[in-house]
C-alpha positions as CSV (number, residue, x, y, z in Angstrom):
1,M,133.8,103.4,131.1
2,T,130.5,102.6,132.8
3,S,129.5,104.5,136.0
4,P,128.2,102.3,138.9
5,R,125.5,104.9,139.5
6,P,122.4,105.1,137.4
7,A,122.5,107.6,134.6
8,P,120.2,110.6,134.9
9,A,116.9,110.2,133.3
10,P,116.7,111.8,129.8
11,R,114.8,115.1,129.5
12,T,111.4,114.4,128.2
13,T,110.0,117.9,128.3
14,A,110.6,120.8,125.9
15,P,112.9,123.6,126.9
16,E,111.1,126.1,129.0
17,R,111.5,129.2,127.0
18,G,109.0,131.4,125.2
19,G,108.0,130.2,121.8
20,G,109.5,126.8,122.3
21,S,106.6,125.0,120.7
22,V,106.7,127.4,117.7
23,M,110.4,126.7,117.3
24,A,109.9,123.0,117.6
25,L,107.3,123.1,114.9
26,L,109.6,125.2,112.7
27,V,112.4,122.6,113.0
28,I,110.0,119.7,112.3
29,A,108.3,121.5,109.3
30,S,111.7,122.5,107.8
31,C,112.8,118.9,107.8
32,Q,109.6,117.8,106.1
33,L,109.8,120.6,103.5
34,M,113.4,119.6,102.7
35,V,112.6,115.9,102.2
36,V,109.4,116.5,100.2
37,L,110.8,119.3,98.1
38,D,113.6,116.9,97.0
39,I,111.1,114.7,95.3
40,T,110.3,117.3,92.6
41,I,113.2,119.8,92.8
42,V,115.1,117.6,90.3
43,N,112.3,117.6,87.7
44,I,113.2,120.8,86.0
45,A,116.9,119.9,86.2
46,L,116.3,116.5,84.5
47,P,117.2,117.7,80.9
48,H,120.5,119.1,82.2
49,I,121.2,115.9,84.3
50,Q,120.5,113.8,81.2
51,T,123.0,115.8,79.1
52,S,125.7,115.9,81.8
53,L,125.6,112.2,82.9
54,G,124.4,110.5,79.8
55,F,121.0,109.1,80.9
56,S,118.6,107.7,78.4
57,T,115.2,109.2,78.3
58,T,113.5,106.2,79.9
59,D,116.2,105.7,82.5
60,L,115.9,109.4,83.5
61,S,112.8,108.6,85.6
62,W,115.0,106.6,87.9
63,V,116.4,109.9,89.2
64,V,113.0,110.5,90.8
65,S,112.2,106.8,91.5
66,A,115.5,105.9,93.2
67,Y,114.7,108.5,95.9
68,T,111.0,107.9,96.3
69,L,111.3,104.1,96.3
70,T,113.8,104.0,99.1
71,F,112.0,106.7,100.9
72,G,108.7,104.8,100.8
73,G,110.1,101.4,101.2
74,L,112.1,102.2,104.4
75,L,109.6,104.6,106.0
76,L,108.0,102.1,108.2
77,L,111.4,100.9,109.5
78,G,112.4,104.5,110.1
79,G,109.2,105.1,112.1
80,R,109.8,102.0,114.1
81,T,113.4,103.0,114.8
82,G,112.2,106.3,116.3
83,D,109.7,104.5,118.5
84,I,112.4,102.2,119.9
85,L,115.5,104.3,120.1
86,G,114.1,107.8,120.8
87,R,112.5,110.0,118.2
88,R,114.7,113.1,118.4
89,R,117.9,111.0,118.3
90,V,116.7,109.1,115.2
91,F,115.4,112.4,113.6
92,V,118.8,113.9,113.8
93,C,120.5,110.8,112.4
94,G,118.0,110.7,109.5
95,V,118.8,114.4,108.6
96,L,122.5,113.7,108.7
97,L,122.1,110.7,106.3
98,F,120.1,113.0,104.0
99,V,122.8,115.6,104.1
100,V,125.5,113.0,103.2
101,G,123.4,111.7,100.3
102,S,122.7,115.2,99.0
103,M,126.4,116.0,99.0
104,A,127.2,112.7,97.1
105,A,124.5,113.4,94.6
106,G,125.8,116.9,93.9
107,L,129.3,115.4,93.3
108,A,128.2,112.5,91.2
109,Q,130.2,111.9,88.0
110,S,128.1,109.1,86.5
111,A,124.6,108.0,86.2
112,G,125.2,105.1,88.6
113,E,126.8,107.4,91.2
114,L,123.8,109.7,91.1
115,L,121.3,106.9,91.5
116,A,123.2,105.5,94.4
117,A,123.3,108.9,96.1
118,R,119.6,109.4,95.5
119,A,118.8,106.1,97.1
120,F,121.0,107.2,100.1
121,Q,119.0,110.4,100.3
122,G,115.8,108.4,100.3
123,A,117.0,106.3,103.2
124,G,117.8,109.4,105.2
125,A,114.4,110.8,104.4
126,A,112.7,107.5,105.4
127,V,114.3,107.9,108.9
128,A,113.7,111.6,109.3
129,S,110.2,112.1,107.9
130,P,108.0,109.7,109.9
131,T,109.9,110.6,113.1
132,A,109.1,114.3,112.4
133,L,105.4,113.6,112.1
134,A,105.5,111.4,115.3
135,L,107.2,114.3,117.1
136,I,104.2,116.5,116.4
137,S,101.9,113.8,117.9
138,T,104.0,113.8,121.1
139,T,104.9,117.5,121.3
140,F,101.5,119.0,120.8
141,T,98.3,118.3,122.8
142,E,95.5,116.5,120.9
143,G,92.8,118.9,119.9
144,P,93.1,122.4,118.3
145,E,96.8,122.8,119.2
146,R,97.7,119.6,117.4
147,N,95.3,120.3,114.5
148,R,97.1,123.6,113.9
149,A,100.5,121.8,114.0
150,F,99.2,119.2,111.6
151,G,97.9,122.0,109.4
152,V,101.4,123.5,109.1
153,F,103.0,120.1,108.5
154,A,100.4,119.1,105.9
155,S,100.8,122.5,104.2
156,V,104.5,122.0,103.7
157,S,104.0,118.4,102.6
158,A,101.4,119.4,100.1
159,A,103.1,122.5,98.8
160,G,106.6,121.0,98.8
161,G,106.2,119.4,95.4
162,A,105.3,122.7,93.7
163,L,107.9,124.6,95.7
164,G,110.5,122.1,94.6
165,L,109.7,122.8,90.9
166,M,110.0,126.6,91.6
167,A,113.3,126.2,93.5
168,G,114.7,123.9,90.9
169,G,114.0,126.4,88.2
170,V,115.8,129.2,90.1
171,I,118.8,127.0,90.9
172,V,119.2,125.6,87.4
173,E,118.8,129.0,85.8
174,W,121.2,130.9,88.0
175,L,123.6,128.2,89.3
176,D,123.9,124.6,88.1
177,W,121.9,121.4,88.3
178,R,124.3,120.1,91.0
179,W,123.1,122.8,93.4
180,V,119.6,121.3,93.6
181,F,121.4,118.8,95.8
182,F,124.0,121.0,97.5
183,V,121.3,123.4,98.8
184,N,120.2,120.7,101.2
185,V,123.5,120.6,103.0
186,P,123.3,123.9,105.0
187,I,119.6,123.5,105.6
188,G,120.1,120.0,107.0
189,L,123.0,121.1,109.2
190,L,120.9,123.9,110.7
191,I,118.1,121.4,111.5
192,V,120.7,119.1,113.2
193,L,122.0,122.0,115.3
194,A,118.5,123.3,116.3
195,A,116.8,119.9,117.1
196,P,118.5,119.3,120.5
197,R,117.7,122.8,121.6
198,W,114.0,123.0,120.7
199,I,112.7,119.4,120.5
200,A,112.4,117.1,123.6
201,E,113.6,113.5,123.4
202,S,111.0,110.8,123.7
203,P,111.7,107.8,126.0
204,R,113.0,104.6,124.4
205,R,110.6,101.7,124.1
206,P,111.4,98.0,124.0
207,G,111.1,96.3,120.6
208,T,112.8,94.7,117.7
209,F,113.6,95.7,114.1
210,D,111.8,93.9,111.3
211,I,114.6,94.2,108.8
212,A,113.3,91.3,106.6
213,G,109.9,92.9,106.3
214,A,111.4,96.3,105.3
215,L,113.8,94.8,102.7
216,T,111.2,92.5,101.0
217,A,108.7,95.3,100.9
218,T,111.3,97.7,99.3
219,A,112.6,95.0,96.9
220,G,109.1,94.1,95.7
221,M,108.2,97.7,95.0
222,V,111.5,98.3,93.1
223,L,110.7,95.3,90.9
224,L,107.2,96.5,90.3
225,V,108.4,100.0,89.3
226,Y,111.1,98.5,87.1
227,G,108.5,96.4,85.3
228,F,106.4,99.5,84.5
229,I,109.4,101.6,83.3
230,R,110.7,98.6,81.2
231,A,107.2,98.2,79.7
232,A,107.3,101.8,78.6
233,Q,110.5,101.3,76.7
234,D,110.4,97.7,75.5
235,G,106.7,96.8,75.6
236,W,104.5,94.5,77.8
237,R,105.7,91.3,76.0
238,D,109.4,91.9,76.8
239,A,110.9,89.0,78.7
240,L,112.5,91.2,81.4
241,T,109.2,93.1,81.8
242,I,107.3,89.9,82.5
243,A,110.0,88.5,84.7
244,S,110.1,91.7,86.8
245,F,106.3,91.6,87.4
246,A,106.4,87.9,88.3
247,L,109.3,88.3,90.7
248,A,107.6,91.4,92.3
249,I,104.6,89.2,93.0
250,V,106.8,86.5,94.6
251,V,108.8,89.0,96.7
252,L,105.7,90.9,97.9
253,A,104.0,87.6,98.8
254,L,107.1,86.7,100.8
255,C,106.9,90.0,102.5
256,S,103.2,89.3,103.5
257,R,104.3,86.0,104.9
258,V,107.1,87.5,106.9
259,E,104.8,90.2,108.3
260,R,102.2,87.7,109.4
261,R,104.7,85.6,111.3
262,S,106.7,88.5,112.8
263,R,106.0,89.3,116.5
264,Q,106.7,93.0,115.8
265,P,106.2,93.5,112.1
266,V,107.4,96.7,110.3
267,I,103.9,96.9,108.8
268,P,101.6,97.0,111.8
269,L,98.6,95.3,110.3
270,H,96.3,96.0,113.2
271,L,96.4,99.7,112.3
272,F,94.3,98.8,109.3
273,A,91.5,97.6,111.5
274,D,90.0,101.0,111.7
275,R,87.7,101.7,108.7
276,N,88.6,105.4,108.5
277,R,92.3,104.8,108.7
278,R,92.1,102.2,105.8
279,G,90.2,104.8,103.8
280,T,92.7,107.6,104.3
281,Y,95.7,105.3,103.5
282,A,94.0,104.3,100.2
283,M,93.2,107.9,99.4
284,M,96.8,109.0,100.0
285,L,98.0,106.2,97.7
286,S,95.7,107.4,94.9
287,L,96.3,111.1,95.3
288,A,100.1,110.8,95.4
289,A,100.0,108.7,92.2
290,A,98.1,111.5,90.5
291,M,100.2,114.4,92.0
292,F,103.6,113.0,91.2
293,G,102.5,112.3,87.6
294,M,100.9,115.7,87.1
295,F,104.0,117.6,88.3
296,F,106.4,115.4,86.3
297,F,104.6,115.7,82.9
298,L,103.5,119.3,83.3
299,S,107.1,120.4,84.0
300,L,108.1,118.6,80.7
301,F,105.2,120.3,78.9
302,V,106.0,123.9,79.9
303,Q,109.6,123.6,79.0
304,N,109.5,121.5,75.9
305,V,106.2,122.6,74.3
306,L,105.7,126.1,75.7
307,G,109.4,126.8,75.6
308,F,109.7,128.1,79.1
309,S,113.2,128.6,80.6
310,P,114.0,126.7,83.8
311,L,113.4,129.8,85.8
312,K,110.1,130.7,84.2
313,A,109.0,127.0,84.4
314,G,109.7,127.0,88.1
315,F,107.8,130.2,88.8
316,A,104.9,128.9,86.7
317,F,104.1,126.5,89.7
318,L,104.2,129.3,92.3
319,P,100.4,129.8,92.2
320,V,99.9,126.1,92.9
321,S,102.0,126.3,96.0
322,A,100.1,129.4,97.2
323,I,96.7,127.8,96.7
324,I,97.7,124.5,98.3
325,V,98.9,126.3,101.5
326,T,95.7,128.5,101.5
327,G,93.5,125.4,101.2
328,A,95.4,123.5,103.9
329,R,95.3,126.4,106.4
330,T,91.6,127.0,105.8
331,T,90.9,123.3,106.3
332,A,92.9,123.3,109.6
333,R,90.8,126.1,111.0
334,L,87.4,124.7,109.9
335,L,88.1,121.0,110.7
336,P,86.9,121.1,114.3
337,R,83.6,122.5,113.2
338,F,82.7,120.4,110.1
339,G,84.9,117.4,110.5
340,P,87.3,116.0,107.8
341,K,84.9,114.2,105.4
342,P,83.5,117.3,103.6
343,F,87.0,118.5,102.9
344,M,88.1,115.0,101.6
345,V,85.1,114.7,99.3
346,T,85.3,118.3,98.0
347,G,89.1,118.1,97.6
348,A,89.0,114.8,95.6
349,V,86.3,116.1,93.3
350,L,88.3,119.3,92.6
351,T,91.6,117.4,91.9
352,T,89.7,115.2,89.5
353,A,88.1,118.2,87.8
354,G,91.6,119.9,87.4
355,L,93.1,116.8,85.8
356,V,90.2,116.3,83.4
357,W,90.6,120.0,82.5
358,L,94.3,119.4,81.8
359,T,93.5,116.7,79.2
360,R,92.2,119.5,76.9
361,V,95.6,121.1,76.4
362,D,97.3,120.9,73.0
363,V,100.3,122.3,71.2
364,H,98.7,125.7,70.8
365,S,97.8,126.1,74.5
366,T,99.1,129.0,76.6
367,Y,100.0,129.1,80.3
368,A,97.4,131.7,81.3
369,G,94.7,130.5,79.0
370,S,95.0,126.7,79.3
371,L,97.2,125.7,82.3
372,L,96.7,128.1,85.2
373,G,93.0,127.4,85.7
374,P,93.2,123.6,86.0
375,M,96.5,123.9,88.1
376,L,94.7,126.1,90.6
377,V,91.7,123.8,90.8
378,F,94.0,120.8,91.3
379,G,96.1,122.6,94.0
380,L,93.0,123.7,96.0
381,G,91.7,120.2,96.0
382,M,95.1,118.9,97.3
383,G,95.2,121.5,100.0
384,L,91.8,120.6,101.3
385,Q,92.7,116.9,101.4
386,F,96.1,116.7,103.0
387,V,95.2,118.1,106.4
388,S,92.0,116.2,106.7
389,I,93.7,112.9,105.6
390,T,96.6,113.4,108.0
391,V,94.4,114.3,111.0
392,T,92.0,111.3,110.3
393,A,94.8,108.8,109.9
394,L,96.6,109.7,113.1
395,S,93.6,110.7,115.3
396,G,93.4,108.6,118.5
397,V,96.6,106.6,117.7
398,P,98.4,105.8,121.0
399,A,101.7,107.7,121.5
400,R,103.7,104.4,121.4
401,E,102.4,103.8,117.9
402,S,102.4,107.3,116.4
403,G,105.7,106.6,114.6
404,A,104.3,103.5,113.0
405,A,101.0,105.2,112.0
406,S,102.8,108.2,110.5
407,G,105.2,105.9,108.7
408,L,102.3,104.1,107.1
409,L,100.7,107.3,106.0
410,N,104.0,108.6,104.5
411,T,104.7,105.2,103.0
412,H,101.4,105.3,101.1
413,Q,102.3,108.7,99.8
414,Q,105.8,107.8,98.5
415,V,104.8,104.3,97.3
416,G,101.7,105.8,95.6
417,G,103.9,108.4,94.0
418,S,106.5,105.9,92.8
419,L,104.0,103.4,91.4
420,G,101.8,106.1,90.0
421,L,104.7,107.8,88.1
422,S,105.9,104.5,86.7
423,L,102.4,103.5,85.6
424,L,101.8,107.0,84.1
425,T,105.2,106.8,82.4
426,T,104.1,103.6,80.7
427,V,100.8,105.2,79.7
428,F,102.7,108.2,78.4
429,G,105.2,106.0,76.4
430,T,102.4,104.0,74.8
431,A,100.4,107.1,73.8
432,A,103.5,109.0,72.7
433,G,104.6,106.1,70.6
434,E,101.3,105.9,68.8
435,E,101.3,109.6,68.1
436,A,104.9,109.4,66.9
437,A,103.8,106.7,64.4
438,R,101.2,109.2,63.1
439,Q,103.5,112.2,63.0
440,A,106.6,110.6,61.4
441,P,105.0,110.2,57.9
442,L,103.8,113.8,58.0
443,F,107.3,114.9,58.8
444,L,109.0,112.7,56.2
445,A,106.6,114.0,53.5
446,R,107.9,117.5,54.0
447,A,111.5,116.9,55.2
448,T,114.6,117.8,53.3
449,P,117.2,115.0,52.7
450,D,119.4,116.3,55.5
451,E,116.4,116.3,57.9
452,K,115.5,112.8,56.9
453,L,119.1,111.7,57.5
454,R,119.2,113.2,61.0
455,F,115.9,111.6,61.8
456,A,117.2,108.2,60.6
457,Q,120.3,108.6,62.8
458,S,118.5,109.9,66.0
459,G,115.0,108.6,65.7
460,R,113.8,111.9,67.1
461,L,111.2,114.1,65.5
462,P,111.8,117.9,65.4
463,A,109.4,120.5,66.7
464,P,106.4,120.9,66.1
465,Y,106.0,117.1,65.5
466,A,107.8,116.3,68.7
467,D,105.6,118.7,70.6
468,A,102.5,116.9,69.3
469,V,104.0,113.6,70.5
470,L,104.8,114.8,74.0
471,T,101.4,116.5,74.3
472,S,99.5,113.4,73.3
473,G,101.4,111.3,75.9
474,A,100.9,113.9,78.7
475,T,97.2,114.4,78.1
476,T,96.7,110.6,78.2
477,A,98.6,110.4,81.4
478,F,96.5,113.2,82.9
479,A,93.3,111.3,82.0
480,V,94.6,108.2,83.8
481,A,95.6,110.3,86.8
482,A,92.1,111.7,86.9
483,V,90.9,108.1,87.4
484,F,93.2,107.8,90.4
485,T,91.7,110.9,92.1
486,A,88.1,109.8,91.2
487,V,88.8,106.6,93.1
488,A,89.9,108.8,96.1
489,A,86.6,110.7,95.8
490,L,84.6,107.5,95.9
491,I,86.6,106.3,99.0
492,A,85.9,109.7,100.8
493,L,82.2,109.5,99.9
494,F,81.5,105.8,100.7
495,V,84.2,104.6,103.1
496,I,85.0,107.4,105.5
497,R,82.6,107.6,108.4
498,I,83.1,110.4,110.9
499,R,81.5,109.8,114.3
500,T,80.6,112.4,117.0
501,A,83.5,111.2,119.1
502,D,85.9,112.1,116.2
503,I,84.6,115.6,116.1
504,E,84.9,115.9,119.9
505,R,88.5,114.7,119.6
506,L,89.3,117.4,117.0
507,N,88.0,120.0,119.5
508,G,90.2,118.5,122.3
509,R,87.3,116.9,124.2
510,G,87.9,113.3,123.2
511,S,89.5,110.6,125.3
512,G,92.6,110.4,123.1
513,T,92.0,106.8,122.0
514,Q,90.3,105.4,119.0
515,R,88.4,102.2,118.6
516,G,89.5,99.9,115.9
């Protein structure tokens, strides 16, 4: 029943209680940690998921990609939804969707059910994550206060991948692979209960939803990723591989046409008018492609070649988390003094150096002697970059567009990770196949009749021959990932231009607007 009197205006200020801003940041950061952590928490559980639900080795990568593709593909629509309907309201709805998807994933009884649940999780993350970042822009004053908030947000975003690997190891070792999904349920429900208490609602804004743009963008990326994964299994000349790439081009071209004609496109093209913002988006795309691949293949290497248990493998990534957080916090403190560019350049160079160093591992490598050093160098580089990229991408964006701008940044991270992982999987498969062709004759020359029979039936080489195959594929993937981060370094060096006004804004003395 509708009252004839006007409804009271919604509250647009935070609850007036001590530490309100701290609690708001805690709620927002907890959500971001949950959705980012879920990208990698399944990596260490993948062998157990494969055995339980009957995945093939190639199709197993879809457990990661089903989440990241829907996450990245629907992020812009999620950010736009928050701008129009109210960010806190949409934030809570996104977390609830994520909780439902997590419960369904934990209860899945088949490969298809798990992939559907992972896609549902990704949809929830796509609604919650850009809204969370936009809430920082509208909750904290631009300048040092917002820089510190961005520092916390970027720290959990950067460290979430490594923390996910660690948490996955603990859960798989002590409980069961299904609990890597169930653990999200109580955390998500606590966020839902805390958000109305500590986070102010933003006013609704007029606008429309560009469903066609979001769906064509997501479909085009799914086809592109499928093409890469298909190529890894069946080769570049396979008819379905070629058809997938061709259809991806058509669908993405259609998406471009839809966006150019839309009055309120889900991809706000005018945000690319600023040179620095274009550069940061391209850097995020390249860095995420390298980071997703590094964590994926390194988690396989430490378990299958070094023989680490899931728990030990998870804790092997703890130093990476610590160094990422340290780098991010240091950057947040020094950013107003030096500006973001030095941290972008230095960080990209360090991540490249770490990946090049990882290409030198072999079947005789040890964790302390061969892996820890390059992992720490890589992690420090990522910590230096995430804060500076986030601040630069969102600096001076009007409040009404902060959801769209944050959605674009997150989209480049998730899309970059999805495409990068699929491309590196193709590189891995090609290099591993060539190495397997070299190792098979060596094995057959020494194998017993029973071993030859098992090999003929399964097509799988036993250790140490299989270790050599995996190592060859992983090191080749690391080399290509280093090319991605080298591109990011070139962008930081030659594209990013920081002006005096940008430094003043970081210190809270700017006008709060940015010229395109």
